[in-house]
C-alpha positions as a Markdown table, in Angstrom:
| # | Residue | x | y | z |
|---|---|---|---|---|
| 1 | Met | -63.7 | 28.8 | -40.9 |
| 2 | Trp | -67.3 | 29.6 | -40.5 |
| 3 | Phe | -68.4 | 28.9 | -36.9 |
| 4 | Lys | -71.1 | 26.2 | -36.4 |
| 5 | Asn | -71.8 | 26.7 | -32.7 |
| 6 | Leu | -71.4 | 29.6 | -30.3 |
| 7 | Gln | -70.4 | 29.5 | -26.6 |
| 8 | Leu | -70.4 | 33.1 | -25.4 |
| 9 | Phe | -68.2 | 34.6 | -22.7 |
| 10 | Arg | -68.6 | 38.2 | -21.5 |
| 11 | Leu | -65.3 | 40.0 | -20.8 |
| 12 | Thr | -66.0 | 42.0 | -17.7 |
| 13 | Gln | -62.9 | 44.1 | -18.0 |
| 14 | Pro | -61.4 | 45.8 | -21.2 |
| 15 | Phe | -59.2 | 43.6 | -23.3 |
| 16 | Asp | -56.2 | 45.7 | -24.1 |
| 17 | Leu | -53.7 | 43.4 | -25.7 |
| 18 | Thr | -52.8 | 43.9 | -29.3 |
| 19 | Pro | -52.8 | 40.9 | -31.6 |
| 20 | Glu | -49.0 | 41.0 | -31.6 |
| 21 | Thr | -48.6 | 41.0 | -27.9 |
| 22 | Leu | -51.2 | 38.3 | -27.5 |
| 23 | His | -49.3 | 36.1 | -30.0 |
| 24 | Glu | -46.2 | 36.5 | -27.8 |
| 25 | Arg | -48.2 | 35.4 | -24.7 |
| 26 | Leu | -49.7 | 32.4 | -26.5 |
| 27 | Cys | -46.2 | 31.2 | -27.6 |
| 28 | Glu | -45.7 | 30.0 | -24.0 |
| 29 | Lys | -48.4 | 27.4 | -24.6 |
| 30 | Ala | -47.9 | 26.7 | -28.3 |
| 31 | Phe | -49.0 | 23.3 | -29.5 |
| 32 | Arg | -46.5 | 20.5 | -29.5 |
| 33 | Pro | -47.1 | 16.9 | -30.5 |
| 34 | Cys | -47.7 | 14.3 | -27.8 |
| 35 | Thr | -44.6 | 12.5 | -26.5 |
| 36 | Ser | -44.6 | 8.7 | -26.6 |
| 37 | Leu | -46.1 | 8.4 | -23.1 |
| 38 | Glu | -48.5 | 11.4 | -23.2 |
| 39 | Pro | -52.2 | 10.6 | -23.8 |
| 40 | Phe | -52.8 | 14.0 | -25.2 |
| 41 | Ser | -51.3 | 17.4 | -25.9 |
| 42 | Tyr | -53.1 | 20.7 | -25.9 |
| 43 | Gly | -51.9 | 24.1 | -27.1 |
| 44 | Trp | -52.2 | 27.1 | -29.5 |
| 45 | Ala | -51.9 | 26.6 | -33.2 |
| 46 | Pro | -51.9 | 29.2 | -36.1 |
| 47 | Pro | -55.6 | 30.0 | -37.1 |
| 48 | Leu | -54.3 | 30.2 | -40.7 |
| 49 | Gly | -52.9 | 26.7 | -40.4 |
| 50 | Gly | -49.8 | 26.0 | -42.5 |
| 51 | Asn | -50.0 | 29.4 | -44.2 |
| 52 | Ser | -48.8 | 31.3 | -41.1 |
| 53 | Glu | -46.7 | 30.9 | -37.9 |
| 54 | Leu | -48.7 | 33.5 | -36.0 |
| 55 | Leu | -50.9 | 32.3 | -33.2 |
| 56 | Thr | -53.3 | 35.2 | -33.7 |
| 57 | His | -55.1 | 36.5 | -36.7 |
| 58 | Ala | -56.6 | 40.0 | -36.7 |
| 59 | Ala | -59.2 | 41.6 | -39.0 |
| 60 | Asn | -61.4 | 44.7 | -38.4 |
| 61 | Gly | -60.5 | 44.8 | -34.7 |
| 62 | Tyr | -61.4 | 41.1 | -34.0 |
| 63 | Ile | -58.7 | 38.5 | -33.0 |
| 64 | Met | -58.9 | 34.9 | -34.0 |
| 65 | Leu | -57.4 | 32.1 | -31.9 |
| 66 | Cys | -57.1 | 28.4 | -32.5 |
| 67 | Ala | -56.4 | 25.6 | -30.0 |
| 68 | Arg | -55.3 | 22.2 | -31.1 |
| 69 | Lys | -55.7 | 19.0 | -29.2 |
| 70 | Glu | -53.8 | 15.9 | -30.2 |
| 71 | Glu | -55.0 | 12.6 | -28.5 |
| 72 | Lys | -53.7 | 9.1 | -28.6 |
| 73 | Val | -56.3 | 6.7 | -30.0 |
| 74 | Leu | -56.7 | 3.6 | -27.9 |
| 75 | Pro | -60.0 | 1.8 | -28.6 |
| 76 | Pro | -61.6 | 0.7 | -25.4 |
| 77 | Ala | -62.5 | -2.7 | -26.8 |
| 78 | Val | -58.8 | -3.4 | -27.5 |
| 79 | Val | -57.9 | -2.4 | -23.9 |
| 80 | Arg | -60.7 | -4.5 | -22.4 |
| 81 | Glu | -59.7 | -7.6 | -24.5 |
| 82 | Ile | -56.0 | -7.4 | -23.4 |
| 83 | Leu | -57.1 | -6.8 | -19.8 |
| 84 | Gly | -59.4 | -9.8 | -19.9 |
| 85 | Glu | -56.7 | -12.0 | -21.2 |
| 86 | Lys | -54.1 | -10.9 | -18.6 |
| 87 | Val | -56.6 | -11.3 | -15.7 |
| 88 | Gln | -57.6 | -14.7 | -16.9 |
| 89 | Gln | -54.0 | -15.8 | -17.2 |
| 90 | Ile | -53.2 | -14.6 | -13.6 |
| 91 | Glu | -56.3 | -16.3 | -12.2 |
| 92 | Glu | -55.6 | -19.6 | -13.9 |
| 93 | Glu | -51.9 | -19.7 | -13.1 |
| 94 | Gln | -52.2 | -18.4 | -9.5 |
| 95 | Asp | -55.6 | -19.9 | -8.7 |
| 96 | Arg | -57.0 | -16.7 | -7.2 |
| 97 | Thr | -59.4 | -13.9 | -8.0 |
| 98 | Val | -58.0 | -10.6 | -9.4 |
| 99 | Arg | -59.6 | -7.8 | -7.4 |
| 100 | Arg | -60.7 | -4.4 | -8.6 |
| 101 | Lys | -57.6 | -2.5 | -7.5 |
| 102 | Glu | -55.2 | -5.0 | -9.1 |
| 103 | Arg | -57.3 | -4.9 | -12.4 |
| 104 | Glu | -57.0 | -1.2 | -12.5 |
| 105 | Glu | -53.2 | -1.4 | -12.0 |
| 106 | Ile | -53.0 | -4.0 | -14.8 |
| 107 | Arg | -55.1 | -1.7 | -17.0 |
| 108 | Gln | -52.8 | 1.2 | -16.4 |
| 109 | Asp | -49.8 | -0.9 | -17.3 |
| 110 | Ile | -51.5 | -1.9 | -20.6 |
| 111 | Leu | -52.2 | 1.8 | -21.4 |
| 112 | His | -48.5 | 2.6 | -20.6 |
| 113 | Asp | -47.4 | -0.2 | -23.0 |
| 114 | Leu | -49.8 | 0.8 | -25.8 |
| 115 | Leu | -49.4 | 4.6 | -25.8 |
| 116 | Pro | -46.1 | 4.7 | -27.7 |
| 117 | Arg | -47.7 | 2.6 | -30.5 |
| 118 | Ala | -51.1 | 4.3 | -30.6 |
| 119 | Phe | -52.3 | 6.4 | -33.5 |
| 120 | Thr | -53.0 | 10.1 | -32.9 |
| 121 | Arg | -55.8 | 12.4 | -34.0 |
| 122 | Ser | -56.1 | 16.1 | -33.8 |
| 123 | Thr | -59.1 | 18.4 | -33.2 |
| 124 | Phe | -59.2 | 22.2 | -33.5 |
| 125 | Thr | -61.2 | 24.7 | -31.5 |
| 126 | Tyr | -61.6 | 28.2 | -32.9 |
| 127 | Ala | -62.5 | 31.4 | -31.0 |
| 128 | Tyr | -62.3 | 35.1 | -31.5 |
| 129 | Ile | -62.1 | 38.1 | -29.2 |
| 130 | Asp | -64.1 | 41.2 | -29.8 |
| 131 | Pro | -62.3 | 43.8 | -27.7 |
| 132 | Lys | -64.6 | 46.6 | -28.7 |
| 133 | Glu | -67.8 | 44.9 | -27.6 |
| 134 | Gly | -66.2 | 42.8 | -24.9 |
| 135 | Trp | -66.9 | 39.3 | -26.0 |
| 136 | Leu | -65.0 | 36.0 | -26.3 |
| 137 | Val | -66.8 | 33.8 | -28.8 |
| 138 | Val | -65.9 | 30.0 | -29.0 |
| 139 | Asp | -66.9 | 27.6 | -31.7 |
| 140 | Ala | -67.7 | 24.6 | -29.6 |
| 141 | Ala | -70.7 | 22.3 | -29.3 |
| 142 | Ser | -70.2 | 21.7 | -25.6 |
| 143 | Ala | -69.5 | 23.9 | -22.6 |
| 144 | Pro | -66.5 | 21.7 | -21.4 |
| 145 | Lys | -64.8 | 22.1 | -24.8 |
| 146 | Ala | -65.2 | 25.9 | -24.6 |
| 147 | Glu | -64.0 | 26.0 | -21.0 |
| 148 | Glu | -60.9 | 24.0 | -22.0 |
| 149 | Leu | -59.9 | 26.8 | -24.4 |
| 150 | Val | -60.8 | 29.6 | -21.9 |
| 151 | Ser | -58.7 | 27.8 | -19.2 |
| 152 | Leu | -55.7 | 27.6 | -21.6 |
| 153 | Leu | -56.1 | 31.3 | -22.3 |
| 154 | Arg | -56.2 | 32.1 | -18.6 |
| 155 | Gln | -52.9 | 30.2 | -18.2 |
| 156 | Asn | -51.3 | 32.4 | -20.8 |
| 157 | Leu | -52.7 | 35.7 | -19.5 |
| 158 | Gly | -52.5 | 35.0 | -15.8 |
| 159 | Ser | -56.2 | 35.9 | -15.5 |
| 160 | Leu | -59.1 | 36.4 | -17.8 |
| 161 | Pro | -62.3 | 38.0 | -16.4 |
| 162 | Ala | -64.7 | 36.1 | -18.6 |
| 163 | Val | -68.1 | 34.9 | -17.5 |
| 164 | Pro | -71.1 | 33.4 | -19.3 |
| 165 | Pro | -73.6 | 36.1 | -20.3 |
| 166 | Ala | -76.5 | 36.9 | -18.0 |
| 167 | Val | -79.7 | 38.6 | -19.2 |
| 168 | Met | -82.6 | 40.4 | -17.5 |
| 169 | Thr | -85.3 | 38.0 | -18.7 |
| 170 | Ala | -85.0 | 34.2 | -18.4 |
| 171 | Pro | -84.3 | 32.9 | -21.9 |
| 172 | Ser | -86.7 | 30.0 | -21.4 |
| 173 | Arg | -89.5 | 32.4 | -20.6 |
| 174 | Val | -88.8 | 34.5 | -23.7 |
| 175 | Leu | -88.7 | 31.4 | -26.0 |
| 176 | Thr | -91.9 | 30.2 | -24.5 |
| 177 | Asp | -93.5 | 33.5 | -25.1 |
| 178 | Trp | -92.4 | 33.5 | -28.8 |
| 179 | Leu | -93.9 | 30.0 | -29.2 |
| 180 | Ser | -97.1 | 31.1 | -27.5 |
| 181 | Gly | -97.6 | 33.7 | -30.2 |
| 182 | Gln | -96.5 | 36.8 | -28.2 |
| 183 | Ser | -94.5 | 39.6 | -29.7 |
| 184 | Ile | -91.3 | 38.5 | -31.5 |
| 185 | Pro | -88.6 | 40.9 | -32.4 |
| 186 | Gly | -89.0 | 41.8 | -36.1 |
| 187 | Asp | -85.6 | 40.5 | -37.1 |
| 188 | Phe | -86.3 | 37.0 | -35.6 |
| 189 | Thr | -88.6 | 34.3 | -37.1 |
| 190 | Ile | -89.4 | 30.9 | -35.6 |
| 191 | Glu | -88.5 | 27.9 | -37.7 |
| 192 | Asp | -89.5 | 24.2 | -37.2 |
| 193 | Gln | -87.6 | 22.8 | -34.3 |
| 194 | Cys | -88.1 | 23.1 | -30.5 |
| 195 | Glu | -87.6 | 21.4 | -27.2 |
| 196 | Leu | -90.3 | 21.6 | -24.5 |
| 197 | Arg | -89.7 | 20.5 | -20.9 |
| 198 | Asp | -91.9 | 20.2 | -17.9 |
| 199 | Pro | -90.6 | 22.6 | -15.1 |
| 200 | Asp | -90.8 | 19.6 | -12.7 |
| 201 | Asn | -87.3 | 18.1 | -12.4 |
| 202 | Glu | -88.7 | 14.7 | -13.3 |
| 203 | Gly | -91.1 | 16.1 | -16.0 |
| 204 | Gly | -91.2 | 15.0 | -19.5 |
| 205 | Val | -89.3 | 16.3 | -22.5 |
| 206 | Ile | -90.8 | 16.8 | -26.0 |
| 207 | Arg | -88.5 | 17.4 | -29.0 |
| 208 | Cys | -90.1 | 18.5 | -32.2 |
| 209 | Thr | -88.3 | 18.5 | -35.6 |
| 210 | Lys | -89.8 | 19.7 | -38.9 |
| 211 | Gln | -93.1 | 20.6 | -37.1 |
| 212 | Asp | -95.5 | 23.5 | -37.5 |
| 213 | Leu | -94.7 | 25.2 | -34.2 |
| 214 | Thr | -97.9 | 27.3 | -34.4 |
| 215 | Ser | -100.1 | 24.2 | -34.3 |
| 216 | Glu | -102.7 | 23.5 | -31.6 |
| 217 | Glu | -100.6 | 20.5 | -30.4 |
| 218 | Ile | -97.7 | 22.7 | -29.5 |
| 219 | His | -100.0 | 25.3 | -27.9 |
| 220 | Ala | -101.6 | 22.5 | -25.8 |
| 221 | His | -98.2 | 21.5 | -24.4 |
| 222 | Leu | -97.6 | 25.2 | -23.5 |
| 223 | Lys | -100.9 | 25.5 | -21.9 |
| 224 | Ala | -100.2 | 22.4 | -19.9 |
| 225 | Gly | -97.2 | 24.2 | -18.4 |
| 226 | Lys | -94.3 | 23.0 | -20.5 |
| 227 | Arg | -91.5 | 25.5 | -21.2 |
| 228 | Ala | -89.4 | 26.0 | -24.3 |
| 229 | Thr | -85.8 | 25.2 | -23.6 |
| 230 | Arg | -84.6 | 25.2 | -27.3 |
| 231 | Leu | -86.0 | 26.9 | -30.3 |
| 232 | Ala | -84.8 | 27.1 | -33.9 |
| 233 | Val | -84.9 | 30.6 | -35.3 |
| 234 | Gln | -83.8 | 32.6 | -38.2 |
| 235 | Trp | -82.3 | 36.1 | -37.8 |
| 236 | His | -82.6 | 38.9 | -40.4 |
| 237 | Asp | -82.5 | 36.3 | -43.3 |
| 238 | His | -78.8 | 36.2 | -42.6 |
| 239 | Leu | -78.4 | 33.2 | -40.3 |
| 240 | Ser | -80.3 | 30.4 | -38.6 |
| 241 | Cys | -79.6 | 28.5 | -35.4 |
| 242 | Ile | -81.0 | 26.8 | -32.4 |
| 243 | Leu | -81.2 | 29.0 | -29.3 |
| 244 | Ser | -80.9 | 27.3 | -25.9 |
| 245 | Glu | -82.0 | 28.4 | -22.5 |
| 246 | Asp | -78.4 | 28.7 | -21.4 |
| 247 | Leu | -77.7 | 31.1 | -24.3 |
| 248 | Thr | -75.6 | 28.7 | -26.2 |
| 249 | Ile | -76.2 | 28.6 | -30.0 |
| 250 | Lys | -76.1 | 25.3 | -31.9 |
| 251 | Arg | -76.3 | 24.4 | -35.6 |
| 252 | Leu | -75.4 | 27.9 | -36.7 |
| 253 | Arg | -75.8 | 28.3 | -40.5 |
| 254 | Phe | -75.0 | 31.4 | -42.5 |
| 255 | Leu | -77.7 | 31.8 | -45.1 |
| 256 | Glu | -77.6 | 32.3 | -48.9 |
| 257 | Val | -77.3 | 36.1 | -48.7 |
| 258 | Ile | -74.1 | 35.9 | -46.6 |
| 259 | Gln | -72.6 | 33.1 | -48.7 |
| 260 | Glu | -73.3 | 35.1 | -51.9 |
| 261 | Thr | -71.6 | 38.2 | -50.4 |
| 262 | Ala | -68.6 | 36.1 | -49.4 |
| 263 | Gln | -68.3 | 34.7 | -53.0 |
| 264 | Glu | -68.4 | 38.2 | -54.4 |
| 265 | Ile | -65.3 | 39.1 | -52.5 |
| 266 | Glu | -62.2 | 38.4 | -54.7 |
| 267 | Ala | -59.4 | 36.5 | -53.0 |
| 268 | Asp | -56.2 | 35.5 | -54.7 |
| 269 | Asp | -55.1 | 32.9 | -52.2 |
| 270 | Ala | -56.3 | 30.9 | -49.1 |
| 271 | Ala | -55.0 | 33.5 | -46.6 |
| 272 | Thr | -56.9 | 36.3 | -48.3 |
| 273 | Arg | -60.1 | 34.2 | -48.5 |
| 274 | Phe | -59.7 | 33.3 | -44.8 |
| 275 | Asp | -59.3 | 37.0 | -44.0 |
| 276 | Ala | -62.3 | 38.1 | -46.0 |
| 277 | Asp | -64.6 | 35.3 | -44.5 |
| 278 | Phe | -63.4 | 36.0 | -41.0 |
| 279 | Ala | -64.2 | 39.7 | -41.4 |
| 280 | Leu | -67.6 | 39.0 | -42.8 |
| 281 | Met | -68.5 | 36.4 | -40.2 |
| 282 | Thr | -67.5 | 38.5 | -37.2 |
| 283 | Leu | -69.4 | 41.5 | -38.5 |
| 284 | Glu | -72.6 | 39.4 | -38.8 |
| 285 | Leu | -72.1 | 37.7 | -35.4 |
| 286 | Ser | -71.5 | 41.0 | -33.7 |
| 287 | Arg | -74.8 | 42.3 | -34.9 |
| 288 | Phe | -76.6 | 39.0 | -34.1 |
| 289 | Ile | -75.2 | 38.8 | -30.6 |
| 290 | Ser | -76.3 | 42.3 | -29.8 |
| 291 | Ala | -79.8 | 41.6 | -31.2 |
| 292 | Leu | -80.0 | 38.4 | -29.2 |
| 293 | Ile | -79.0 | 40.0 | -25.9 |
| 294 | Asn | -81.6 | 42.8 | -26.5 |
| 295 | Ala | -84.3 | 40.2 | -27.2 |
| 296 | Phe | -83.8 | 38.8 | -23.7 |
| 297 | Gly | -84.1 | 42.2 | -22.1 |
| 298 | Gly | -80.5 | 43.3 | -22.2 |
| 299 | Glu | -77.6 | 42.2 | -20.0 |
| 300 | Asp | -77.8 | 41.7 | -16.2 |
| 301 | Lys | -74.5 | 43.3 | -15.3 |
| 302 | Ser | -75.1 | 42.6 | -11.6 |
| 303 | Ala | -74.1 | 39.0 | -12.4 |
| 304 | Trp | -70.6 | 40.1 | -13.2 |
| 305 | Asp | -69.8 | 40.8 | -9.5 |
């Protein structure tokens, strides 16, 4: 349940739906398995899994959502092999070359034939809504995966005024200043990973892992004009992550003090444990997101227009 990546969306208008009303809306796009000829199916699933039929889970004012995607597994190598055999057979029997358009038509016929017999696999994307502070937070490693969930939510709600966060100071500039030794907010500390890029579109990229980022080598790259586009940090001894210049958070880890707090909370069953962990996680992330936005000079609300 603990999020590992964060894609942030600012809700530019108040979110007034109760968890119960939101559940009713989500039922219109509830997950259903793929039919025999569908390559995938995408819809809402209970965040608590088999322990609940509710498509929302609320705790301390936060609302958890879960999107499930089921996809047919068709290995490309298998499709290519069958396609190659059919093309070869046609060319030998009819003594002609199979052109690109016909190859694609044959490929589609192969997919249509294989889909009903293909295995399926499911992936789950979790997110939560923070109505009080106006955030939608998606646990996704990539922007397209997060946007897929947001798009589905928009279909249910008719509209959803959610935009990526905008800040007053360019994140790359702030991260570069931190690496250069300039003032870092007291609750942030730099760890041992970074990515440096030349501002030139065709410039070089340097990725450092398990390196002393205060070394002369790093400072030499900064003096040469490279900018920090990713930086591993720790916040308040509670969590660590990699901050990116687009304000996405990767490799999020909740540190020992949080894990120990979670273990101290008594839970009699899986649902109670989920509820306790969700409440603790969202409380920490709310504080972290606020500190992060402040570190970049606060929000640029003019970008909401």
